[in-house]
C-alpha positions as a Markdown table, in Angstrom:
| # | Residue | x | y | z |
|---|---|---|---|---|
| 1 | Met | 95.8 | 73.3 | 41.1 |
| 2 | Ala | 97.5 | 74.4 | 44.1 |
| 3 | Glu | 97.8 | 69.8 | 44.0 |
| 4 | Gln | 99.5 | 70.4 | 39.8 |
| 5 | Ile | 101.2 | 72.5 | 40.4 |
| 6 | Asn | 102.4 | 70.5 | 43.7 |
| 7 | Val | 102.7 | 68.1 | 41.8 |
| 8 | Gln | 104.8 | 69.8 | 39.3 |
| 9 | Gln | 107.5 | 71.3 | 41.9 |
| 10 | Ser | 108.4 | 67.9 | 43.3 |
| 11 | Val | 108.8 | 66.3 | 40.2 |
| 12 | Pro | 113.3 | 66.6 | 39.6 |
| 13 | Gln | 114.6 | 67.7 | 36.4 |
| 14 | Asn | 117.6 | 65.0 | 35.1 |
| 15 | Val | 120.8 | 67.9 | 34.9 |
| 16 | Thr | 123.8 | 66.4 | 33.3 |
| 17 | Pro | 126.4 | 67.8 | 35.5 |
| 18 | Asp | 128.4 | 71.0 | 33.4 |
| 19 | Val | 131.9 | 68.6 | 34.6 |
| 20 | Leu | 130.3 | 66.0 | 33.1 |
| 21 | Thr | 129.5 | 68.6 | 30.0 |
| 22 | Thr | 133.1 | 69.9 | 29.4 |
| 23 | Ser | 134.8 | 67.5 | 30.3 |
| 24 | Phe | 133.8 | 65.5 | 26.8 |
| 25 | Leu | 133.5 | 68.0 | 25.1 |
| 26 | Thr | 137.2 | 69.3 | 25.6 |
| 27 | Val | 137.8 | 65.7 | 24.3 |
| 28 | Lys | 135.8 | 65.4 | 21.5 |
| 29 | Phe | 137.6 | 68.4 | 20.6 |
| 30 | Ile | 140.8 | 67.1 | 21.1 |
| 31 | Ile | 139.8 | 64.1 | 19.3 |
| 32 | Glu | 139.0 | 66.0 | 16.1 |
| 33 | Thr | 141.5 | 68.1 | 15.8 |
| 34 | Tyr | 144.4 | 65.8 | 17.0 |
| 35 | Gly | 142.8 | 62.6 | 16.0 |
| 36 | Trp | 145.2 | 61.4 | 12.5 |
| 37 | Phe | 148.4 | 62.6 | 14.5 |
| 38 | Ile | 147.3 | 60.3 | 18.2 |
| 39 | Leu | 146.6 | 57.3 | 15.4 |
| 40 | Ile | 149.7 | 57.6 | 14.6 |
| 41 | Ile | 151.3 | 57.3 | 18.0 |
| 42 | Val | 149.8 | 54.9 | 19.4 |
| 43 | Ser | 150.9 | 52.7 | 16.2 |
| 44 | Ala | 154.1 | 53.9 | 16.2 |
| 45 | Leu | 154.0 | 52.7 | 19.7 |
| 46 | Phe | 152.4 | 49.1 | 19.1 |
| 47 | Phe | 154.4 | 48.5 | 16.5 |
| 48 | Leu | 157.6 | 49.3 | 18.9 |
| 49 | Tyr | 156.1 | 48.3 | 21.9 |
| 50 | His | 156.1 | 44.2 | 19.3 |
| 51 | Lys | 159.8 | 45.0 | 18.3 |
| 52 | Tyr | 161.1 | 45.5 | 20.7 |
| 53 | Lys | 159.3 | 43.3 | 23.2 |
| 54 | Pro | 161.9 | 40.1 | 23.3 |
| 55 | Thr | 165.2 | 42.3 | 24.0 |
| 56 | Tyr | 163.6 | 43.7 | 27.1 |
| 57 | Glu | 161.7 | 40.1 | 28.0 |
| 58 | Lys | 165.8 | 38.5 | 27.4 |
| 59 | Trp | 167.6 | 42.2 | 29.3 |
| 60 | Arg | 165.3 | 40.8 | 32.0 |
| 61 | Glu | 165.9 | 36.8 | 32.6 |
| 62 | Thr | 170.3 | 38.5 | 32.5 |
| 63 | Gln | 168.6 | 41.1 | 35.3 |
| 64 | Glu | 167.1 | 38.1 | 37.0 |
| 65 | Leu | 169.6 | 36.0 | 36.5 |
| 66 | Leu | 172.1 | 38.7 | 37.6 |
| 67 | Lys | 170.3 | 39.1 | 40.9 |
| 68 | Glu | 170.5 | 35.5 | 42.0 |
| 69 | Glu | 173.3 | 34.7 | 41.3 |
| 70 | Glu | 174.3 | 38.1 | 43.6 |
| 71 | Glu | 171.8 | 36.1 | 46.0 |
| 72 | Asn | 174.2 | 33.0 | 45.8 |
| 73 | Lys | 176.9 | 34.6 | 46.8 |
| 74 | Lys | 175.2 | 35.9 | 49.8 |
| 75 | Asn | 173.9 | 32.9 | 50.7 |
| 76 | Pro | 175.8 | 30.3 | 50.0 |
| 77 | Asp | 173.4 | 27.7 | 51.6 |
| 78 | Leu | 170.3 | 29.1 | 50.5 |
| 79 | Ser | 171.7 | 28.4 | 46.8 |
| 80 | Tyr | 173.0 | 24.6 | 48.3 |
| 81 | Asn | 169.7 | 23.8 | 49.8 |
| 82 | Arg | 167.8 | 24.7 | 46.1 |
| 83 | Gln | 170.0 | 22.7 | 44.4 |
| 84 | Leu | 169.4 | 19.5 | 46.8 |
| 85 | Lys | 165.9 | 19.8 | 46.1 |
| 86 | Met | 166.3 | 19.8 | 42.3 |
| 87 | Glu | 168.4 | 17.0 | 42.4 |
| 88 | Gln | 165.1 | 14.8 | 44.6 |
| 89 | Ala | 162.7 | 16.2 | 42.0 |
| 90 | Arg | 165.1 | 14.5 | 39.3 |
| 91 | Leu | 165.7 | 11.5 | 41.3 |
| 92 | Arg | 161.8 | 11.5 | 41.6 |
| 93 | Leu | 160.9 | 11.5 | 37.9 |
| 94 | Gln | 163.8 | 9.4 | 36.9 |
| 95 | Glu | 162.8 | 6.4 | 39.5 |
| 96 | Lys | 159.0 | 7.5 | 37.8 |
| 97 | Val | 160.7 | 6.6 | 34.3 |
| 98 | Ser | 162.3 | 3.7 | 35.3 |
| 99 | Val | 159.6 | 1.8 | 36.5 |
| 100 | Asp | 157.1 | 2.9 | 33.6 |
| 101 | Tyr | 160.2 | 1.3 | 31.6 |
| 102 | Ala | 160.1 | -1.5 | 34.0 |
| 103 | Ile | 156.4 | -2.4 | 33.3 |
| 104 | Arg | 156.4 | -1.3 | 29.6 |
| 105 | Lys | 159.5 | -3.9 | 29.5 |
| 106 | Glu | 157.4 | -6.3 | 31.1 |
| 107 | Arg | 154.6 | -6.8 | 28.7 |
| 108 | Glu | 156.6 | -6.4 | 25.6 |
| 109 | Ala | 157.8 | -9.7 | 27.0 |
| 110 | Glu | 154.6 | -11.5 | 27.8 |
| 111 | Leu | 153.8 | -10.2 | 24.6 |
| 112 | Ala | 156.8 | -12.2 | 23.3 |
| 113 | Glu | 155.8 | -14.8 | 25.2 |
| 114 | Gln | 152.2 | -14.9 | 23.5 |
| 115 | Lys | 153.3 | -14.9 | 20.1 |
| 116 | Arg | 156.1 | -18.1 | 20.5 |
| 117 | Arg | 153.3 | -20.3 | 22.4 |
| 118 | Leu | 150.7 | -19.1 | 18.6 |
| 119 | Lys | 154.0 | -20.0 | 16.5 |
| 120 | Ile | 154.5 | -23.4 | 18.9 |
| 121 | Glu | 151.3 | -24.0 | 18.4 |
| 122 | Glu | 150.8 | -23.5 | 15.1 |
| 123 | Trp | 153.7 | -26.0 | 14.1 |
| 124 | Glu | 151.9 | -28.3 | 16.4 |
| 125 | Lys | 149.2 | -28.3 | 14.1 |
| 126 | His | 151.0 | -28.4 | 11.0 |
| 127 | Lys | 153.2 | -31.1 | 12.1 |
| 128 | Glu | 149.8 | -33.3 | 13.2 |
| 129 | Gly | 147.8 | -31.5 | 9.5 |
| 130 | Arg | 145.4 | -29.3 | 9.9 |
| 131 | Gly | 148.0 | -27.0 | 8.0 |
| 132 | Tyr | 149.8 | -24.1 | 8.9 |
| 133 | His | 149.0 | -20.3 | 9.3 |
| 134 | Ser | 145.2 | -21.5 | 8.8 |
| 135 | Lys | 143.3 | -17.8 | 8.9 |
| 136 | Ser | 139.6 | -19.7 | 9.8 |
| 137 | Ala | 140.9 | -20.8 | 13.4 |
| 138 | Ile | 140.1 | -17.3 | 15.4 |
| 139 | Lys | 143.0 | -16.4 | 17.2 |
| 140 | Pro | 143.1 | -16.4 | 21.1 |
| 141 | Thr | 143.5 | -11.9 | 21.1 |
| 142 | Gln | 141.2 | -11.8 | 19.0 |
| 143 | Glu | 137.2 | -11.7 | 19.9 |
| 144 | Pro | 135.2 | -13.7 | 17.2 |
| 145 | Thr | 133.1 | -11.4 | 14.4 |
| 146 | Asp | 129.9 | -11.5 | 13.1 |
| 147 | Ala | 129.5 | -11.7 | 9.2 |
| 148 | Lys | 128.0 | -8.2 | 9.2 |
| 149 | Thr | 130.6 | -6.7 | 11.1 |
| 150 | Leu | 133.4 | -8.0 | 8.4 |
| 151 | Lys | 132.0 | -7.4 | 6.2 |
| 152 | Ser | 130.8 | -3.8 | 6.5 |
| 153 | Lys | 134.5 | -3.2 | 7.6 |
| 154 | Arg | 136.1 | -4.8 | 4.7 |
| 155 | Thr | 133.3 | -2.7 | 2.2 |
| 156 | Asn | 135.8 | 1.1 | 4.2 |
| 157 | Asp | 139.0 | 0.1 | 3.8 |
| 158 | Tyr | 139.8 | 0.6 | 0.2 |
| 159 | Arg | 137.5 | 2.4 | -2.4 |
| 160 | Pro | 135.5 | 0.8 | -4.6 |
| 161 | Glu | 136.3 | 3.4 | -7.8 |
| 162 | Phe | 139.7 | 3.3 | -7.4 |
| 163 | Asn | 142.0 | 0.0 | -9.3 |
| 164 | Pro | 145.5 | 1.1 | -10.2 |
| 165 | Leu | 145.6 | -0.7 | -13.1 |
| 166 | Gly | 144.0 | 0.7 | -14.5 |
| 167 | Gly | 145.1 | 4.7 | -15.2 |
| 168 | Gly | 142.7 | 6.6 | -14.6 |
| 169 | Gly | 143.6 | 7.5 | -11.3 |
| 170 | Gly | 145.3 | 10.9 | -10.2 |
| 171 | Gly | 145.4 | 14.2 | -12.4 |
| 172 | Ser | 149.3 | 13.2 | -13.2 |
| 173 | Ser | 148.1 | 10.1 | -14.6 |
| 174 | Gly | 146.3 | 11.5 | -17.6 |
| 175 | Tyr | 149.2 | 14.0 | -19.2 |
| 176 | Arg | 150.1 | 13.2 | -22.4 |
| 177 | Pro | 152.6 | 14.3 | -24.5 |
| 178 | Ser | 152.1 | 16.3 | -27.7 |
| 179 | Arg | 153.0 | 14.2 | -31.4 |
| 180 | Arg | 155.7 | 16.1 | -32.9 |
| 181 | Met | 154.9 | 17.6 | -36.1 |
| 182 | Asn | 157.5 | 19.4 | -38.9 |
| 183 | Ser | 154.8 | 22.3 | -40.0 |
| 184 | Gly | 157.4 | 24.6 | -41.1 |
| 185 | Gly | 158.2 | 23.6 | -44.8 |
| 186 | Gly | 161.4 | 23.9 | -45.0 |
């Protein structure tokens, strides 16, 4: 029996500290008593925050600009160096745009030259009597396709149930005004 008593005494008991219990009960009492007031105040603060946030942001930006202008007045070399860096960045961007423009113009010129050559070739074929704008000839820019993929493309290009001459198209085409009837006998 002595061993059982020692085992029971050596097991620690889980006791909640008084500080946690009292603070929990205090918070619970405040929420129970003033819950609606707290909710109204929090929602009003949330509304005011979102309403005046743009005004505050604008005011903060103006304050930063004024501070920056003041620093520029005190140290003009810093301002000059910043402007030089900005100008260099603009020049780099402009050079990149110019290079891209030149490449695009070159591609457009190549395409125009290719189209011109195709027109000349077709005109030569026409002179020889082989047909003008022959649809059976495969253009060099296109890859030859087999009949299955060509057929599937054709079926997907339009809706077979739609016929613009049939009159049964959209919802507005079914409207017909009622005929006039004189039902008043007068």
